[in-house]
Phi, psi and omega in degrees: 000126179285154179263119182260136180296144181247162180292151179294159179298178188277054177294323179299324179295318178295319180297314179296323178299312182290323179294319177298318178296322179297318179292325177296319177298319178297321179297316180298314180293326177296317178300316181293315182297316180295323179292316183288328184266324189234009181286174177301153183303316179300324179288313181296331177295327178281330183271072181269349178229072181299339177301324178296319179295317179297314180297317178300314181295316181298320179293327186273314196269345183298122178055038187253163167249176180299321180296312180292331176290320175298320177296316178296323177294323175297320177296321177296320177297317178299317179299319180295318179296325180286318191273311191300310180300318182293321179288325175301314180298316181295313181293327178291321181288313184281318185094128184295329181286339181260358182284122181258176177300318179295319179296318178296323178297314180296317182296316178296316182296313181293317180295319179297323178296317181291328178285320186284335188289317184297136179284335186287339182279128177294158183295327179294320176299318181293318180298312180296321178296318177300315180298318179296319180299315181298311183294320183294309186284320177293320177299324178293324177291316183293316186269341176063232185296335181292339178271100182292147181296338178255312185293324182297307175298328178295322177298320178295319178296321179294320178295319177297319178296322177297316179298318180291316181292323175298324178294316180296316179297324180295330179272353176262322183264142355283347174210150185296139173257086186279142176295324178301313180295317182295319180294317178299316181295316180292328177296319177298315180297318179296321179298319176297320178298315179297322178298317180295318180295313182296325177295318179295319179293325177294318177298321178296321179297326182266009182293157180271342180214162186289327181297320177295319179296316179298322179295320179292322177297319178295324177297330182280345184299313177301324178292323179296318180294316179292329176296321177297319178297320179296318178298315179297321180294318179297316179296328182286319187270347186287343178294336181282350184295318184293342176279344179261333186238042187294342184280341182284134181290132178054029183294315182302317182297315182289324182292320183295344176293345179296332176301321176292324178298315178296321178295325179293340175268318186290317185296312178295329176294318175298323177295321176299320178296316179299319181297311181296323182292335182266356177292126185271332182219144179239153358288156179294138184281083172230158186284165184294327180299316180291320177299316180299319179296315183293336178269358188287160177294333178299314179293320179302318178290324180295320182288353171287350174055041180298327180294329178283325180297330181277359182293131178248106187274031187237015183208125179296335182286341181269122179233153179261116182293146178290131182277136178246128181239097182296328180294322176295315179300323180287323186287341180273006183300314185294315185290331179275356180267342181269158179289127182290142176234168179299332184287324183261008176299319178302328179294317177299316182295318179298314182294324177296316178294321178299315179297319179298321181292311185287333177284333183052037180280163185283110181289322188235064180296146181229090182302139184299328182292342182261000183302308184293324178299317180296317181298319180294320182292329183271351184296316181295317179296323180296316180293326178293320180290323180295343177294344179278347183236172181295136179302149185296325179297320177293321177301315181295320180295316178296318179298318180295317178296319180298314179295316184296306185290316182293320177295315179298316180294318180296318179296317181296308181295323179297317180287327176294325179285313183206098185301320183294324182252026182289352179298318199288334177295317179282321182296325181300314183274343178299325182264010184253347186290143171228150176282134189094201181248154180223163176291086195297320181291323178294316179296315179298317179297316179297319181292318181292323177292317178298317178298320182296310183289327176294319179294319178299316178298319179295317179295315179298319178297321179294321180292320182291325183246036183296326183280338181234062187297337184291339181247011182292343178297337184298323185286353177283339186297311177297330179292322177298316179297315182297313183289332174295322174289329181295336180298338181267003181273154177286333183290317184251322182069186182295317183296317180292320179296317179296318179296324180294317181288322178293322180302320178282323181298322182290344177262314184271342185258012180223172176226163172062046176241006178100186179299133183301321182296313180296318179297318181298317180293316180297317181292321178298322177293318179296320177299318179298320177298313180298316180294325176299316179297319181295315180295318181300313181291327177297318181291322183286313186274328179228069183283057181243125179289150177303329178299319179295321178297322178297316181296319178295324179291326174300316178297322178295319178296320179295321177296321178292323177297320177298322177297319178298318181294323179294337181255024188295340178262359178239094192290329179294311179294321180297321180298319178295321178293325178296319178299319179292324177296320177299320177295319178295321179293322177298319177295323177299318178299318179294320179293323177297317178298319179293319181295326179294331183273347183276147177290150182274337185055233181268004179274170176292147178300146180288121179273085187292329186299323179299315182287324177295320176295321177298316179296320179295319179295318179296321179296319178296321179294324176298313179300318180296318180293323178293318179291327177297318177298317179301313180298319180295319179291326177293317179297320179297318179293324178292332181296341180295333182258006182248150176243181171087231193266039177296323181300321178296320178295318180297318178296324178296316179295313181299323178297318180286328174294325177293322176298319178300316179297317181290334179283315186269330186304306180300324179297312183297319178299317183286326175297324177296318178298320180299316183289338183270348184273134178289145183300320182294338178273348188254321190251149175217129185301331183264357181275178182288335181151240190282141179298132184277095177292304176208141179288152180170173181252152183285139175279112179262189185296341180291340180297313179298319180295326180293316178297316178296320179297318176298324183291317184283342180297130181067003183297314183296316182290329178289315180294329177294331182283341183292127179260146178147194181294146179297325179299319180295321179295320179296317179297322179298316179297317180301311185282334174295317179288328173295320176296321177299319177297317179301315182297314180298318180291324178299317178295318179296319179293325177296322178293320176294324178298317177299320180299314183286329177289323174298319177297322177298317179295318180295322180293329178283343181229065187291339184257012178241135178282110183260120179241117180270070182288327180255115182281166179280354181264139188263333187255130176274096184274347184295323183270350184284342181271000000 
């Protein structure tokens, strides 16, 4: 079979998406700038701090839809309600003329602590509140008696309202950018992407030689990467839907089911890739009837996934009927009639995934009656896993202290350096805080670079249009578009892009702030002061390297994997744990990316490949467990039409799943212990080597064969006893062998996981001889067979 070139991935869609968001940001800033510079006098009198409006808009409108913008505007309103009354009271009691630098520092610090501590407040609300606190109290010190205790906070509230309203208008004009529309459009694009990938994997499965199959798999890789981006984008923007369709009953609940629909497409495609990748020799040993069917135009049309493209995820009344393909059921007769071997197991697994994809059946149904039961069953496991990380109450306290002290210190040092421009040291870090930890040095570096290039652009623009200052705001528009695109670059990231646009806006989008060159230098210095305070407090209060966070997240993922294995006979509970494991793996991926960007200083360089391989193995195990659930549920549904010895078959399957749990469970627990132990507690140069967690024998490749051997034992005679339609028996054999492949691969992936975690330990201790004499596996399965 020749390899035909395929169309490039949907890079154009991403480019148009980002360009559209950039223009929306430009529209919002234009509305604010025109209002602040050229609006009616009563309005301009209230907008005395346009920087607050610009910052509010940038935080709300970047990469937003109308729904997320409405949500951001609500958060801005909440921040205003929290900050303005309390600051009015404080300024009235103390008096603006008597407020000193020290008093403003204490007021900012205490107020920031009270804002940062509650868990119920979203991070955007806290950021906007921090910015308001800095401007209000520093402004009161700078302006003294001219800053009225009531009028001054009201001006800040008016500027915040301008920023929020400008953001909403930007998402409405010239036409609304609805989250509902964007999700539907991205869903269509993702479906096309999934169709292209599945077609390539099918061609690889039917290839005549391995080199052709490998080439087709490589062709699908760009589509897989763009598919991941599309999924992430859909997950990000779908939260805004409920703000647009709030009148629909149970809308949020029905809409969120679309995540499961997307998962039902993504998981079998990943399974098809795994199946083709594990085929050792080509062509695959399947009969001509099945090959003819898989090459038919019918299959080609089916893989276009037109039934999925027509899916409307916004109404519980709309359901997608399960597709039945009698020709497929008939064509698998020959392959299900032969005795399965280790060599042809990938073919069974591929066909099972193929059927799951074209049927678009619900892989992970979650009956409503079992919702509460699932939550109760997972509560104990959730609390056990949280024991591996810092308690949430402590996290909130540390975050509140970090915000309070760093903001207060930045405000104090900023005003001591330049009282007139003391705003910018605190304002810079006010919009930089995140709950949890972030790559602090990378963020600080990006912000200082973004501020520098934004300030340079602003100064150059002011010099070029010095004689016609009233229209200099026009030249900021292309810069807003450029820096909005810059937020998606690896060099600057979101923090650098936001700093670049704000740096230019504060020079070109305002008046009466003095000479642009002097202001740019003063602000760059103030920004450096603020970032220094943020980095300093991060090091003091949370002196944990990103590498350590990655290691802790690996342990968290292993604990979640152990929870999945413990629930292997309860598919509803297991499915919920798998969803949480996927979330943990996604966080692990983000932490690895952050650790790679941080400087090593005097520590050993971060060995990213070990952790990336660990993350990949965990992701594969998630896919395998999800497909295993699908096969089990399919077998259960087929049992409804079968008579005879189905109970015996079910007991046989449950017994082997229990063996799988007993084989892998102890290993995962011990691997988790290994990752949580500090190196200094484990190794000793004069000792024999590796710390003996628990004695045991290593699980070698025979373990997987043993589990598979147990599974296939009596399988043929049990299936022969099943009475019913021949089609049901063929389907049972297909999914039983697919399940058999899943079990074997899970054991194999667990062994690879152990290998990479050992490599991770060795990389952290390069000067210590590490001997893994005691394996993490407790049972010697090699001799049991």
